[in-house]
N, C-alpha and C positions, 0 to 999 in steps of 0.2 A: 504494500500500500504506500502511495506517495505521501509527501508532506502535506499537500493540500487536502487529501482524503483524511489524514489524521486530524488536521485542524477542523474540518467539517464534522467528523465523527466526534471530536472533543467538544465542539460547540454544542452539538445536538445532545450528546450524552450529559453534558453539564446542565443544559437547560431542562432536560427531562428530570435529572436528579433534583434540581431546585424546585421543579413543579411537584414532584412526588413528595419531597420533604420541604414544604414551605416553612419559612421562619423569618425572623427579624434580621436577616443577613444584609449587610450594607456593602456587598461586593459588586463590582461592575462586570461588564461583559468580558473583559480581558481575564479577570480572575475566574470567571465561569468557564471560559475556554481552557485555561490552564488546569483547573480542577478536572474538567472533562478529559483532557489529554492524559494527565497524570493518572486519572481513574482508569482509563482504558489500558494504560501500561500496567498498572498494578493489578487490575482485573485479569489481564492476559497472563501475567506472570503467575498469579495464584491459580488460574485455570490450568495452566501447563503443569504446575506442581501437582494438581489433583488428577492429572492424566489426560486432559483434553488436548488433542493435537490438531494441527492444521488450522489454527486460528489466524485471522488477519484478512480474510476476504471481506471487502467493504459491504457487499449486499447480503452477507450471511447473517441470519437472525441471531445466532448465538454470539457473534462478534458484538452486535449491538447490546444484547442482554448483559454480556460480561462487562462491556464498557460502561453501561449505565449503572450496573451494580458496583463497579469500582469507583465511579464518580460519587455515588451515594455514600459509600464507605468513607471516602476522603472528606466529603462534606460533613458527615457526622463527626469524624475525628477533628476537623477544624472547629466545629461548634463546641466540642468538649474542651479543647484547648483554650478557646476564647472564653468560655464560661469559667474555667479555672482561673484564668488571668483576671477576669472581672471580680471573682470572689476574693482574690488576694489583694485587691486594691484597697488602700486605707480609706476609711470614711472621712470626708471633709466636713468641717463644721460650718 
């Protein structure tokens, strides 16, 4: 898959992940694309570790499912880290 296909897959996977997991995120379209691309890579790596082979075809449904699942996982991890950082902030008077 070429770089343009990865960016398109990342954008769409990130948008779907944010639609499935709505929240009070103040991230922009660039961060959504980066989360989607990173999610696709992480999802593909985990899928290969679990024994799925031959991933990477752009129009294959399992490529999309794995990319979206990876993006959702990263989005949840980002929210957990952000919430922990907010909890540790001192209260101002």
